[in-house]
N, CA, C and O atoms as a GROMACS GRO file, in nm:
protein
  632
    1MET      N    1  -3.451   3.025  -5.952
    1MET     CA    2  -3.619   3.057  -5.881
    1MET      C    3  -3.637   2.938  -5.762
    1MET      O    4  -3.590   2.824  -5.764
    2LYS      N    5  -3.724   3.002  -5.654
    2LYS     CA    6  -3.707   2.905  -5.572
    2LYS      C    7  -3.834   2.803  -5.585
    2LYS      O    8  -3.907   2.816  -5.683
    3SER      N    9  -3.862   2.698  -5.486
    3SER     CA   10  -3.985   2.639  -5.538
    3SER      C   11  -4.073   2.651  -5.409
    3SER      O   12  -4.017   2.617  -5.305
    4PRO      N   13  -4.187   2.690  -5.401
    4PRO     CA   14  -4.259   2.739  -5.296
    4PRO      C   15  -4.289   2.652  -5.178
    4PRO      O   16  -4.334   2.710  -5.080
    5CYS      N   17  -4.267   2.487  -5.167
    5CYS     CA   18  -4.241   2.399  -5.080
    5CYS      C   19  -4.142   2.372  -5.025
    5CYS      O   20  -4.120   2.251  -5.017
    6GLN      N   21  -4.044   2.460  -4.965
    6GLN     CA   22  -3.912   2.484  -4.948
    6GLN      C   23  -3.948   2.459  -4.772
    6GLN      O   24  -4.010   2.538  -4.702
    7HIS      N   25  -3.885   2.311  -4.725
    7HIS     CA   26  -3.920   2.308  -4.595
    7HIS      C   27  -3.787   2.316  -4.513
    7HIS      O   28  -3.692   2.271  -4.578
    8ARG      N   29  -3.755   2.358  -4.395
    8ARG     CA   30  -3.628   2.344  -4.304
    8ARG      C   31  -3.635   2.214  -4.254
    8ARG      O   32  -3.744   2.157  -4.240
    9ARG      N   33  -3.564   2.179  -4.235
    9ARG     CA   34  -3.513   1.993  -4.183
    9ARG      C   35  -3.440   2.069  -4.016
    9ARG      O   36  -3.373   2.172  -4.016
   10GLY      N   37  -3.464   2.014  -3.924
   10GLY     CA   38  -3.406   1.995  -3.795
   10GLY      C   39  -3.459   1.903  -3.696
   10GLY      O   40  -3.518   1.799  -3.725
   11PHE      N   41  -3.433   1.949  -3.563
   11PHE     CA   42  -3.470   1.828  -3.426
   11PHE      C   43  -3.561   1.902  -3.377
   11PHE      O   44  -3.541   2.024  -3.376
   12SER      N   45  -3.658   1.860  -3.335
   12SER     CA   46  -3.749   1.928  -3.269
   12SER      C   47  -3.710   1.922  -3.100
   12SER      O   48  -3.623   1.845  -3.060
   13LEU      N   49  -3.793   2.022  -2.997
   13LEU     CA   50  -3.751   2.066  -2.877
   13LEU      C   51  -3.754   1.912  -2.798
   13LEU      O   52  -3.681   1.880  -2.705
   14ILE      N   53  -3.883   1.809  -2.878
   14ILE     CA   54  -3.921   1.691  -2.762
   14ILE      C   55  -3.781   1.578  -2.812
   14ILE      O   56  -3.746   1.477  -2.751
   15GLU      N   57  -3.726   1.628  -2.928
   15GLU     CA   58  -3.617   1.496  -2.996
   15GLU      C   59  -3.495   1.540  -2.902
   15GLU      O   60  -3.464   1.458  -2.816
   16VAL      N   61  -3.432   1.640  -2.907
   16VAL     CA   62  -3.374   1.700  -2.826
   16VAL      C   63  -3.391   1.679  -2.700
   16VAL      O   64  -3.302   1.603  -2.664
   17THR      N   65  -3.471   1.711  -2.599
   17THR     CA   66  -3.467   1.700  -2.502
   17THR      C   67  -3.464   1.522  -2.449
   17THR      O   68  -3.406   1.489  -2.346
   18LEU      N   69  -3.529   1.433  -2.530
   18LEU     CA   70  -3.508   1.295  -2.518
   18LEU      C   71  -3.353   1.252  -2.559
   18LEU      O   72  -3.294   1.163  -2.498
   19ALA      N   73  -3.291   1.326  -2.671
   19ALA     CA   74  -3.121   1.261  -2.655
   19ALA      C   75  -3.098   1.310  -2.521
   19ALA      O   76  -3.076   1.215  -2.447
   20LEU      N   77  -3.094   1.446  -2.446
   20LEU     CA   78  -2.991   1.472  -2.356
   20LEU      C   79  -3.058   1.407  -2.220
   20LEU      O   80  -2.997   1.422  -2.114
   21GLY      N   81  -3.154   1.353  -2.222
   21GLY     CA   82  -3.211   1.267  -2.073
   21GLY      C   83  -3.134   1.157  -2.102
   21GLY      O   84  -3.069   1.102  -2.014
   22VAL      N   85  -3.133   1.112  -2.235
   22VAL     CA   86  -3.054   0.939  -2.290
   22VAL      C   87  -2.909   0.968  -2.245
   22VAL      O   88  -2.849   0.892  -2.169
   23ALA      N   89  -2.848   1.091  -2.301
   23ALA     CA   90  -2.688   1.091  -2.235
   23ALA      C   91  -2.673   1.134  -2.134
   23ALA      O   92  -2.557   1.120  -2.096
   24SER      N   93  -2.765   1.206  -2.031
   24SER     CA   94  -2.716   1.202  -1.910
   24SER      C   95  -2.780   1.067  -1.814
   24SER      O   96  -2.750   1.043  -1.697
   25PHE      N   97  -2.864   0.999  -1.888
   25PHE     CA   98  -2.887   0.859  -1.804
   25PHE      C   99  -2.749   0.789  -1.805
   25PHE      O  100  -2.712   0.738  -1.699
   26CYS      N  101  -2.649   0.779  -1.943
   26CYS     CA  102  -2.574   0.712  -1.939
   26CYS      C  103  -2.466   0.776  -1.841
   26CYS      O  104  -2.418   0.703  -1.754
   27LEU      N  105  -2.426   0.907  -1.851
   27LEU     CA  106  -2.334   0.978  -1.835
   27LEU      C  107  -2.291   0.990  -1.653
   27LEU      O  108  -2.183   0.980  -1.596
   28VAL      N  109  -2.434   1.017  -1.601
   28VAL     CA  110  -2.392   1.033  -1.446
   28VAL      C  111  -2.334   0.875  -1.400
   28VAL      O  112  -2.239   0.869  -1.322
   29PRO      N  113  -2.384   0.780  -1.441
   29PRO     CA  114  -2.329   0.635  -1.377
   29PRO      C  115  -2.172   0.644  -1.367
   29PRO      O  116  -2.108   0.607  -1.268
   30LEU      N  117  -2.113   0.704  -1.495
   30LEU     CA  118  -1.996   0.666  -1.550
   30LEU      C  119  -1.879   0.794  -1.448
   30LEU      O  120  -1.764   0.780  -1.405
   31LEU      N  121  -1.977   0.910  -1.441
   31LEU     CA  122  -1.886   1.009  -1.315
   31LEU      C  123  -1.920   0.972  -1.181
   31LEU      O  124  -1.855   1.043  -1.104
   32ALA      N  125  -1.996   0.889  -1.117
   32ALA     CA  126  -2.024   0.831  -1.031
   32ALA      C  127  -1.918   0.738  -0.997
   32ALA      O  128  -1.877   0.730  -0.881
   33LEU      N  129  -1.869   0.666  -1.094
   33LEU     CA  130  -1.745   0.553  -1.084
   33LEU      C  131  -1.635   0.615  -1.091
   33LEU      O  132  -1.546   0.531  -1.104
   34LEU      N  133  -1.576   0.756  -1.088
   34LEU     CA  134  -1.466   0.812  -1.085
   34LEU      C  135  -1.404   0.801  -0.968
   34LEU      O  136  -1.299   0.740  -0.983
   35PRO      N  137  -1.423   0.834  -0.854
   35PRO     CA  138  -1.424   0.866  -0.716
   35PRO      C  139  -1.378   0.710  -0.688
   35PRO      O  140  -1.279   0.692  -0.617
   36LEU      N  141  -1.443   0.608  -0.739
   36LEU     CA  142  -1.412   0.449  -0.689
   36LEU      C  143  -1.271   0.436  -0.743
   36LEU      O  144  -1.174   0.423  -0.669
   37GLY      N  145  -1.260   0.442  -0.896
   37GLY     CA  146  -1.157   0.442  -0.950
   37GLY      C  147  -1.029   0.465  -0.925
   37GLY      O  148  -0.933   0.389  -0.941
   38MET      N  149  -1.031   0.614  -0.872
   38MET     CA  150  -0.911   0.700  -0.814
   38MET      C  151  -0.891   0.634  -0.659
   38MET      O  152  -0.772   0.631  -0.627
   39ASN      N  153  -0.965   0.592  -0.578
   39ASN     CA  154  -0.951   0.492  -0.449
   39ASN      C  155  -0.875   0.380  -0.475
   39ASN      O  156  -0.785   0.345  -0.398
   40SER      N  157  -0.902   0.322  -0.575
   40SER     CA  158  -0.841   0.191  -0.616
   40SER      C  159  -0.710   0.217  -0.637
   40SER      O  160  -0.610   0.166  -0.586
   41ASN      N  161  -0.723   0.314  -0.731
   41ASN     CA  162  -0.551   0.342  -0.779
   41ASN      C  163  -0.472   0.372  -0.646
   41ASN      O  164  -0.368   0.310  -0.623
   42ARG      N  165  -0.527   0.474  -0.550
   42ARG     CA  166  -0.427   0.513  -0.445
   42ARG      C  167  -0.402   0.369  -0.347
   42ARG      O  168  -0.291   0.342  -0.301
   43ASN      N  169  -0.519   0.286  -0.324
   43ASN     CA  170  -0.491   0.186  -0.281
   43ASN      C  171  -0.388   0.085  -0.308
   43ASN      O  172  -0.328   0.013  -0.229
   44ALA      N  173  -0.377   0.097  -0.463
   44ALA     CA  174  -0.282   0.024  -0.513
   44ALA      C  175  -0.144   0.046  -0.538
   44ALA      O  176  -0.065  -0.043  -0.571
   45SER      N  177  -0.115   0.176  -0.521
   45SER     CA  178  -0.004   0.240  -0.518
   45SER      C  179   0.070   0.223  -0.377
   45SER      O  180   0.191   0.216  -0.356
   46ALA      N  181  -0.051   0.218  -0.275
   46ALA     CA  182  -0.012   0.179  -0.154
   46ALA      C  183   0.041   0.081  -0.144
   46ALA      O  184   0.163   0.086  -0.126
   47GLN      N  185  -0.028  -0.054  -0.152
   47GLN     CA  186  -0.009  -0.177  -0.157
   47GLN      C  187   0.128  -0.231  -0.226
   47GLN      O  188   0.191  -0.325  -0.176
   48THR      N  189   0.174  -0.156  -0.362
   48THR     CA  190   0.285  -0.158  -0.461
   48THR      C  191   0.423  -0.130  -0.353
   48THR      O  192   0.516  -0.210  -0.347
   49VAL      N  193   0.417  -0.024  -0.286
   49VAL     CA  194   0.517   0.021  -0.194
   49VAL      C  195   0.559  -0.063  -0.094
   49VAL      O  196   0.678  -0.087  -0.072
   50ALA      N  197   0.448  -0.117  -0.018
   50ALA     CA  198   0.400  -0.201   0.095
   50ALA      C  199   0.513  -0.310   0.048
   50ALA      O  200   0.613  -0.341   0.112
   51ALA      N  201   0.474  -0.354  -0.069
   51ALA     CA  202   0.529  -0.491  -0.111
   51ALA      C  203   0.692  -0.493  -0.095
   51ALA      O  204   0.773  -0.564  -0.036
   52GLY      N  205   0.698  -0.368  -0.188
   52GLY     CA  206   0.832  -0.329  -0.235
   52GLY      C  207   0.920  -0.319  -0.042
   52GLY      O  208   1.034  -0.365  -0.029
   53ILE      N  209   0.862  -0.270   0.055
   53ILE     CA  210   0.945  -0.286   0.179
   53ILE      C  211   0.958  -0.417   0.229
   53ILE      O  212   1.063  -0.476   0.255
   54ALA      N  213   0.860  -0.451   0.239
   54ALA     CA  214   0.859  -0.562   0.274
   54ALA      C  215   0.979  -0.688   0.214
   54ALA      O  216   1.044  -0.768   0.281
   55THR      N  217   0.977  -0.669   0.070
   55THR     CA  218   1.081  -0.778  -0.017
   55THR      C  219   1.240  -0.696   0.056
   55THR      O  220   1.318  -0.761   0.125
   56ALA      N  221   1.258  -0.574   0.027
   56ALA     CA  222   1.416  -0.498   0.050
   56ALA      C  223   1.399  -0.576   0.214
   56ALA      O  224   1.495  -0.650   0.232
   57ILE      N  225   1.326  -0.577   0.303
   57ILE     CA  226   1.374  -0.603   0.436
   57ILE      C  227   1.379  -0.713   0.459
   57ILE      O  228   1.426  -0.740   0.569
   58SER      N  229   1.334  -0.833   0.364
   58SER     CA  230   1.343  -0.995   0.383
   58SER      C  231   1.448  -0.985   0.257
   58SER      O  232   1.461  -1.101   0.218
   59ALA      N  233   1.508  -0.920   0.196
   59ALA     CA  234   1.626  -0.940   0.120
   59ALA      C  235   1.773  -0.893   0.190
   59ALA      O  236   1.883  -0.945   0.174
   60ASP      N  237   1.742  -0.792   0.262
   60ASP     CA  238   1.838  -0.744   0.365
   60ASP      C  239   1.873  -0.856   0.470
   60ASP      O  240   1.991  -0.871   0.500
   61MET      N  241   1.786  -0.927   0.520
   61MET     CA  242   1.786  -1.012   0.640
   61MET      C  243   1.863  -1.195   0.586
   61MET      O  244   1.921  -1.283   0.650
   62GLN      N  245   1.818  -1.181   0.433
   62GLN     CA  246   1.911  -1.294   0.350
   62GLN      C  247   2.026  -1.287   0.308
   62GLN      O  248   2.094  -1.382   0.269
   63ALA      N  249   2.063  -1.148   0.313
   63ALA     CA  250   2.182  -1.129   0.252
   63ALA      C  251   2.331  -1.097   0.389
   63ALA      O  252   2.453  -1.109   0.380
   64SER      N  253   2.260  -1.063   0.479
   64SER     CA  254   2.336  -1.015   0.592
   64SER      C  255   2.350  -1.143   0.688
   64SER      O  256   2.267  -1.230   0.715
   65PRO      N  257   2.517  -1.123   0.743
   65PRO     CA  258   2.585  -1.214   0.751
   65PRO      C  259   2.534  -1.242   0.877
   65PRO      O  260   2.514  -1.133   0.929
   66VAL      N  261   2.496  -1.348   0.969
   66VAL     CA  262   2.457  -1.380   1.109
   66VAL      C  263   2.550  -1.312   1.220
   66VAL      O  264   2.515  -1.240   1.314
   67LEU      N  265   2.691  -1.360   1.178
   67LEU     CA  266   2.775  -1.318   1.286
   67LEU      C  267   2.788  -1.158   1.329
   67LEU      O  268   2.830  -1.113   1.435
   68SER      N  269   2.748  -1.101   1.237
   68SER     CA  270   2.773  -0.948   1.236
   68SER      C  271   2.634  -0.897   1.344
   68SER      O  272   2.633  -0.787   1.399
   69GLY      N  273   2.534  -0.989   1.360
   69GLY     CA  274   2.378  -0.964   1.436
   69GLY      C  275   2.282  -0.860   1.419
   69GLY      O  276   2.180  -0.856   1.487
   70THR      N  277   2.318  -0.755   1.311
   70THR     CA  278   2.214  -0.694   1.277
   70THR      C  279   2.250  -0.742   1.132
   70THR      O  280   2.336  -0.826   1.102
   71THR      N  281   2.150  -0.659   1.034
   71THR     CA  282   2.170  -0.649   0.877
   71THR      C  283   2.232  -0.550   0.848
   71THR      O  284   2.265  -0.477   0.942
   72SER      N  285   2.263  -0.520   0.739
   72SER     CA  286   2.359  -0.434   0.664
   72SER      C  287   2.256  -0.317   0.664
   72SER      O  288   2.264  -0.239   0.759
   73ARG      N  289   2.137  -0.290   0.547
   73ARG     CA  290   2.096  -0.187   0.526
   73ARG      C  291   2.026  -0.131   0.649
   73ARG      O  292   2.062  -0.020   0.688
   74PHE      N  293   1.927  -0.198   0.718
   74PHE     CA  294   1.825  -0.148   0.818
   74PHE      C  295   1.867  -0.157   0.924
   74PHE      O  296   1.828  -0.062   0.992
   75ALA      N  297   1.951  -0.249   0.994
   75ALA     CA  298   2.050  -0.268   1.115
   75ALA      C  299   1.906  -0.304   1.196
   75ALA      O  300   1.850  -0.240   1.285
   76ILE      N  301   1.870  -0.431   1.131
   76ILE     CA  302   1.800  -0.510   1.194
   76ILE      C  303   1.848  -0.626   1.283
   76ILE      O  304   1.882  -0.735   1.237
   77PRO      N  305   1.849  -0.596   1.404
   77PRO     CA  306   1.899  -0.734   1.515
   77PRO      C  307   1.854  -0.870   1.466
   77PRO      O  308   1.732  -0.883   1.449
   78LEU      N  309   1.915  -0.950   1.446
   78LEU     CA  310   1.883  -1.095   1.386
   78LEU      C  311   1.894  -1.158   1.543
   78LEU      O  312   2.004  -1.184   1.591
   79LYS      N  313   1.789  -1.176   1.605
   79LYS     CA  314   1.766  -1.213   1.744
   79LYS      C  315   1.626  -1.240   1.770
   79LYS      O  316   1.544  -1.181   1.701
   80ASN      N  317   1.580  -1.334   1.877
   80ASN     CA  318   1.426  -1.328   1.895
   80ASN      C  319   1.380  -1.226   1.917
   80ASN      O  320   1.464  -1.150   1.964
   81GLY      N  321   1.261  -1.174   1.905
   81GLY     CA  322   1.189  -1.070   1.916
   81GLY      C  323   1.132  -0.960   1.818
   81GLY      O  324   1.124  -0.996   1.701
   82SER      N  325   1.088  -0.824   1.850
   82SER     CA  326   1.014  -0.771   1.716
   82SER      C  327   1.076  -0.652   1.730
   82SER      O  328   1.127  -0.623   1.838
   83ASP      N  329   1.080  -0.566   1.623
   83ASP     CA  330   1.128  -0.461   1.589
   83ASP      C  331   1.007  -0.354   1.519
   83ASP      O  332   0.913  -0.407   1.459
   84SER      N  333   1.013  -0.218   1.529
   84SER     CA  334   0.964  -0.201   1.398
   84SER      C  335   1.039  -0.072   1.321
   84SER      O  336   1.121   0.004   1.372
   85LEU      N  337   0.992  -0.071   1.197
   85LEU     CA  338   1.089   0.034   1.148
   85LEU      C  339   0.972   0.135   1.066
   85LEU      O  340   0.877   0.081   1.009
   86PHE      N  341   0.990   0.293   1.066
   86PHE     CA  342   0.868   0.365   0.975
   86PHE      C  343   0.959   0.404   0.866
   86PHE      O  344   1.082   0.409   0.881
   87PHE      N  345   0.885   0.438   0.733
   87PHE     CA  346   0.927   0.427   0.632
   87PHE      C  347   0.851   0.582   0.588
   87PHE      O  348   0.779   0.635   0.673
   88GLY      N  349   0.868   0.639   0.477
   88GLY     CA  350   0.816   0.757   0.403
   88GLY      C  351   0.763   0.739   0.273
   88GLY      O  352   0.809   0.642   0.211
   89ASP      N  353   0.680   0.805   0.218
   89ASP     CA  354   0.632   0.797   0.076
   89ASP      C  355   0.665   0.668  -0.011
   89ASP      O  356   0.608   0.575  -0.068
   90ASP      N  357   0.812   0.728   0.017
   90ASP     CA  358   0.874   0.700  -0.106
   90ASP      C  359   0.947   0.548  -0.099
   90ASP      O  360   0.994   0.485  -0.194
   91GLY      N  361   0.943   0.511   0.040
   91GLY     CA  362   0.969   0.376   0.087
   91GLY      C  363   1.128   0.390   0.140
   91GLY      O  364   1.203   0.292   0.139
   92SER      N  365   1.171   0.524   0.185
   92SER     CA  366   1.277   0.531   0.234
   92SER      C  367   1.237   0.528   0.394
   92SER      O  368   1.127   0.568   0.434
   93VAL      N  369   1.340   0.474   0.480
   93VAL     CA  370   1.366   0.460   0.624
   93VAL      C  371   1.324   0.617   0.673
   93VAL      O  372   1.367   0.709   0.603
   94VAL      N  373   1.251   0.646   0.777
   94VAL     CA  374   1.240   0.788   0.867
   94VAL      C  375   1.257   0.792   0.998
   94VAL      O  376   1.260   0.894   1.067
   95GLY      N  377   1.274   0.644   1.047
   95GLY     CA  378   1.305   0.622   1.195
   95GLY      C  379   1.218   0.448   1.217
   95GLY      O  380   1.138   0.373   1.162
   96GLU      N  381   1.307   0.458   1.341
   96GLU     CA  382   1.293   0.312   1.399
   96GLU      C  383   1.239   0.306   1.534
   96GLU      O  384   1.248   0.414   1.593
   97GLY      N  385   1.200   0.235   1.585
   97GLY     CA  386   1.126   0.189   1.733
   97GLY      C  387   1.081   0.313   1.766
   97GLY      O  388   1.069   0.404   1.683
   98GLY      N  389   1.049   0.325   1.909
   98GLY     CA  390   1.013   0.417   1.953
   98GLY      C  391   0.881   0.489   1.895
   98GLY      O  392   0.796   0.419   1.839
   99MET      N  393   0.868   0.594   1.905
   99MET     CA  394   0.725   0.691   1.799
   99MET      C  395   0.752   0.699   1.689
   99MET      O  396   0.866   0.723   1.650
  100ALA      N  397   0.629   0.677   1.596
  100ALA     CA  398   0.644   0.715   1.470
  100ALA      C  399   0.682   0.881   1.434
  100ALA      O  400   0.608   0.976   1.457
  101PRO      N  401   0.804   0.888   1.379
  101PRO     CA  402   0.812   1.068   1.332
  101PRO      C  403   0.732   1.106   1.244
  101PRO      O  404   0.673   1.024   1.174
  102ALA      N  405   0.717   1.229   1.232
  102ALA     CA  406   0.663   1.308   1.112
  102ALA      C  407   0.717   1.282   0.996
  102ALA      O  408   0.839   1.278   0.984
  103GLY      N  409   0.624   1.260   0.880
  103GLY     CA  410   0.638   1.214   0.782
  103GLY      C  411   0.671   1.084   0.762
  103GLY      O  412   0.744   1.047   0.670
  104ALA      N  413   0.603   0.986   0.871
  104ALA     CA  414   0.591   0.850   0.857
  104ALA      C  415   0.456   0.810   0.752
  104ALA      O  416   0.364   0.892   0.747
  105LYS      N  417   0.448   0.693   0.675
  105LYS     CA  418   0.353   0.681   0.603
  105LYS      C  419   0.322   0.521   0.606
  105LYS      O  420   0.214   0.467   0.582
  106TYR      N  421   0.451   0.459   0.643
  106TYR     CA  422   0.433   0.328   0.605
  106TYR      C  423   0.487   0.260   0.816
  106TYR      O  424   0.554   0.330   0.892
  107ARG      N  425   0.451   0.165   0.843
  107ARG     CA  426   0.510   0.094   0.937
  107ARG      C  427   0.530  -0.058   0.946
  107ARG      O  428   0.437  -0.137   0.962
  108ALA      N  429   0.648  -0.089   0.934
  108ALA     CA  430   0.684  -0.238   0.909
  108ALA      C  431   0.702  -0.297   1.057
  108ALA      O  432   0.762  -0.229   1.141
  109THR      N  433   0.662  -0.393   1.082
  109THR     CA  434   0.661  -0.454   1.236
  109THR      C  435   0.717  -0.621   1.200
  109THR      O  436   0.673  -0.715   1.134
  110LEU      N  437   0.837  -0.598   1.283
  110LEU     CA  438   0.909  -0.760   1.279
  110LEU      C  439   0.914  -0.871   1.346
  110LEU      O  440   1.001  -0.879   1.433
  111SER      N  441   0.842  -0.964   1.327
  111SER     CA  442   0.855  -1.085   1.470
  111SER      C  443   0.949  -1.172   1.437
  111SER      O  444   0.940  -1.245   1.338
  112ILE      N  445   1.067  -1.169   1.534
  112ILE     CA  446   1.170  -1.286   1.483
  112ILE      C  447   1.139  -1.404   1.572
  112ILE      O  448   1.068  -1.381   1.670
  113SER      N  449   1.172  -1.498   1.556
  113SER     CA  450   1.162  -1.616   1.631
  113SER      C  451   1.289  -1.721   1.594
  113SER      O  452   1.331  -1.724   1.478
  114GLN      N  453   1.339  -1.795   1.685
  114GLN     CA  454   1.396  -1.916   1.664
  114GLN      C  455   1.293  -2.055   1.619
  114GLN      O  456   1.200  -2.102   1.685
  115ASP      N  457   1.352  -2.105   1.471
  115ASP     CA  458   1.229  -2.224   1.476
  115ASP      C  459   1.266  -2.355   1.545
  115ASP      O  460   1.381  -2.400   1.540
  116ALA      N  461   1.194  -2.399   1.593
  116ALA     CA  462   1.169  -2.526   1.688
  116ALA      C  463   1.263  -2.663   1.674
  116ALA      O  464   1.323  -2.740   1.748
  117SER      N  465   1.228  -2.639   1.482
  117SER     CA  466   1.268  -2.795   1.486
  117SER      C  467   1.406  -2.766   1.413
  117SER      O  468   1.466  -2.858   1.357
  118ASP      N  469   1.445  -2.664   1.415
  118ASP     CA  470   1.568  -2.643   1.339
  118ASP      C  471   1.652  -2.543   1.384
  118ASP      O  472   1.624  -2.432   1.341
  119SER      N  473   1.756  -2.550   1.464
  119SER     CA  474   1.830  -2.427   1.534
  119SER      C  475   1.938  -2.313   1.464
  119SER      O  476   2.019  -2.234   1.513
  120LYS      N  477   1.903  -2.342   1.344
  120LYS     CA  478   2.007  -2.285   1.240
  120LYS      C  479   1.883  -2.181   1.150
  120LYS      O  480   1.922  -2.113   1.055
  121LEU      N  481   1.756  -2.180   1.187
  121LEU     CA  482   1.683  -2.104   1.109
  121LEU      C  483   1.586  -2.023   1.195
  121LEU      O  484   1.530  -2.068   1.296
  122LEU      N  485   1.571  -1.899   1.145
  122LEU     CA  486   1.504  -1.781   1.195
  122LEU      C  487   1.377  -1.763   1.112
  122LEU      O  488   1.367  -1.746   0.990
  123ASN      N  489   1.294  -1.770   1.194
  123ASN     CA  490   1.137  -1.746   1.142
  123ASN      C  491   1.112  -1.569   1.138
  123ASN      O  492   1.126  -1.501   1.239
  124VAL      N  493   1.078  -1.516   1.020
  124VAL     CA  494   1.062  -1.386   1.049
  124VAL      C  495   0.963  -1.357   0.956
  124VAL      O  496   0.956  -1.389   0.838
  125TRP      N  497   0.852  -1.263   1.057
  125TRP     CA  498   0.681  -1.221   1.027
  125TRP      C  499   0.728  -1.063   0.999
  125TRP      O  500   0.766  -0.980   1.082
  126VAL      N  501   0.714  -1.047   0.854
  126VAL     CA  502   0.716  -0.857   0.811
  126VAL      C  503   0.588  -0.840   0.807
  126VAL      O  504   0.536  -0.933   0.745
  127LEU      N  505   0.500  -0.753   0.850
  127LEU     CA  506   0.401  -0.661   0.846
  127LEU      C  507   0.400  -0.572   0.839
  127LEU      O  508   0.395  -0.515   0.948
  128VAL      N  509   0.403  -0.482   0.717
  128VAL     CA  510   0.373  -0.328   0.659
  128VAL      C  511   0.226  -0.305   0.688
  128VAL      O  512   0.140  -0.374   0.634
  129THR      N  513   0.196  -0.207   0.774
  129THR     CA  514   0.075  -0.134   0.749
  129THR      C  515   0.107   0.010   0.721
  129THR      O  516   0.212   0.071   0.743
  130TRP      N  517  -0.007   0.051   0.666
  130TRP     CA  518  -0.013   0.203   0.651
  130TRP      C  519  -0.188   0.250   0.682
  130TRP      O  520  -0.287   0.185   0.647
  131PRO      N  521  -0.186   0.370   0.753
  131PRO     CA  522  -0.087   0.514   0.767
  131PRO      C  523   0.000   0.433   0.891
  131PRO      O  524  -0.040   0.331   0.946
  132ALA      N  525   0.122   0.498   0.920
  132ALA     CA  526   0.181   0.474   1.023
  132ALA      C  527   0.136   0.560   1.137
  132ALA      O  528   0.191   0.527   1.242
  133MET      N  529   0.073   0.637   1.146
  133MET     CA  530   0.021   0.729   1.225
  133MET      C  531  -0.098   0.665   1.289
  133MET      O  532  -0.126   0.722   1.394
  134ALA      N  533  -0.176   0.566   1.260
  134ALA     CA  534  -0.264   0.519   1.306
  134ALA      C  535  -0.228   0.441   1.442
  134ALA      O  536  -0.307   0.446   1.536
  135ASP      N  537  -0.099   0.363   1.451
  135ASP     CA  538  -0.041   0.321   1.564
  135ASP      C  539   0.058   0.362   1.553
  135ASP      O  540   0.144   0.303   1.488
  136PRO      N  541   0.083   0.495   1.626
  136PRO     CA  542   0.237   0.519   1.590
  136PRO      C  543   0.317   0.498   1.709
  136PRO      O  544   0.433   0.540   1.698
  137SER      N  545   0.283   0.439   1.832
  137SER     CA  546   0.380   0.368   1.924
  137SER      C  547   0.443   0.217   1.853
  137SER      O  548   0.379   0.134   1.789
  138ALA      N  549   0.576   0.215   1.885
  138ALA     CA  550   0.635   0.094   1.838
  138ALA      C  551   0.610  -0.019   1.955
  138ALA      O  552   0.629  -0.132   1.910
  139ALA      N  553   0.575  -0.015   2.083
  139ALA     CA  554   0.562  -0.059   2.166
  139ALA      C  555   0.411  -0.174   2.169
  139ALA      O  556   0.398  -0.282   2.228
  140VAL      N  557   0.304  -0.094   2.075
  140VAL     CA  558   0.187  -0.185   2.066
  140VAL      C  559   0.199  -0.244   1.932
  140VAL      O  560   0.258  -0.184   1.842
  141ALA      N  561   0.147  -0.355   1.914
  141ALA     CA  562   0.142  -0.435   1.775
  141ALA      C  563   0.044  -0.312   1.676
  141ALA      O  564  -0.056  -0.260   1.726
  142PRO      N  565   0.076  -0.290   1.580
  142PRO     CA  566  -0.058  -0.232   1.462
  142PRO      C  567  -0.217  -0.306   1.472
  142PRO      O  568  -0.272  -0.414   1.450
  143ARG      N  569  -0.242  -0.193   1.512
  143ARG     CA  570  -0.418  -0.253   1.499
  143ARG      C  571  -0.505  -0.182   1.424
  143ARG      O  572  -0.582  -0.255   1.360
  144ASN      N  573  -0.527  -0.024   1.402
  144ASN     CA  574  -0.560   0.063   1.373
  144ASN      C  575  -0.566   0.078   1.191
  144ASN      O  576  -0.661   0.122   1.126
  145PHE      N  577  -0.464   0.039   1.149
  145PHE     CA  578  -0.451   0.033   1.040
  145PHE      C  579  -0.536   0.026   0.934
  145PHE      O  580  -0.626  -0.056   0.950
  146SER      N  581  -0.538   0.112   0.780
  146SER     CA  582  -0.629   0.100   0.676
  146SER      C  583  -0.600  -0.008   0.551
  146SER      O  584  -0.671  -0.045   0.457
  147GLY      N  585  -0.459  -0.044   0.591
  147GLY     CA  586  -0.411  -0.149   0.482
  147GLY      C  587  -0.304  -0.227   0.534
  147GLY      O  588  -0.246  -0.188   0.635
  148SER      N  589  -0.271  -0.336   0.476
  148SER     CA  590  -0.148  -0.439   0.515
  148SER      C  591  -0.089  -0.476   0.431
  148SER      O  592  -0.112  -0.442   0.315
  149TYR      N  593   0.015  -0.562   0.468
  149TYR     CA  594   0.069  -0.648   0.349
  149TYR      C  595   0.184  -0.724   0.473
  149TYR      O  596   0.240  -0.661   0.563
  150GLU      N  597   0.196  -0.863   0.449
  150GLU     CA  598   0.244  -0.928   0.562
  150GLU      C  599   0.338  -1.059   0.462
  150GLU      O  600   0.287  -1.138   0.383
  151LEU      N  601   0.472  -1.048   0.494
  151LEU     CA  602   0.516  -1.122   0.429
  151LEU      C  603   0.609  -1.246   0.524
  151LEU      O  604   0.725  -1.222   0.557
  152PRO      N  605   0.550  -1.359   0.557
  152PRO     CA  606   0.641  -1.483   0.586
  152PRO      C  607   0.789  -1.501   0.527
  152PRO      O  608   0.807  -1.498   0.406
  153THR      N  609   0.889  -1.519   0.614
  153THR     CA  610   0.995  -1.547   0.600
  153THR      C  611   1.075  -1.634   0.669
  153THR      O  612   1.042  -1.656   0.786
  154ALA      N  613   1.218  -1.713   0.605
  154ALA     CA  614   1.303  -1.725   0.727
  154ALA      C  615   1.451  -1.741   0.663
  154ALA      O  616   1.485  -1.782   0.552
  155VAL      N  617   1.530  -1.690   0.781
  155VAL     CA  618   1.661  -1.711   0.748
  155VAL      C  619   1.720  -1.789   0.787
  155VAL      O  620   1.694  -1.834   0.899
  156ASN      N  621   1.817  -1.837   0.717
  156ASN     CA  622   1.921  -1.952   0.708
  156ASN      C  623   2.026  -1.892   0.811
  156ASN      O  624   2.093  -1.798   0.770
  157CYS      N  625   2.045  -1.930   0.920
  157CYS     CA  626   2.148  -1.904   1.006
  157CYS      C  627   2.316  -1.979   1.033
  157CYS      O  628   2.387  -1.975   1.134
  158PHE      N  629   2.334  -2.028   0.933
  158PHE     CA  630   2.455  -2.151   0.872
  158PHE      C  631   2.594  -2.093   0.911
  158PHE      O  632   2.696  -2.155   0.882
   0.00000   0.00000   0.00000
């Protein structure tokens, strides 16, 4: 037997509307932060690759015998002056000097000078910039890049 006062329980339309309003008020800012997080991730990845390139160049210069005149991996001349190398997305060399080839994402600009206080020491400044096509000519110093990583180092010419 059914009782005569059986009421159905549920949410009213006003309660549902308020709940949706509160949920959207919380979710819209979270969705707005998504592109910012993706840009930060892209920038961090580019910075990591640039740091790897600069470290590889520095290690190549440190490990190369000075009598050979160039480094073994990147064939960088060990003398006063500047040089540019161009690298792809994965950090592999795609060109050097001249103009940036197609597929170049990073540009490494090296400035090498003799130390004034010690004739057996070369001061090396490695500047890795991206995108490489922002300043494609190796004849001019990079200016229009969106990101950079620099590494000063010294090479002992004993």
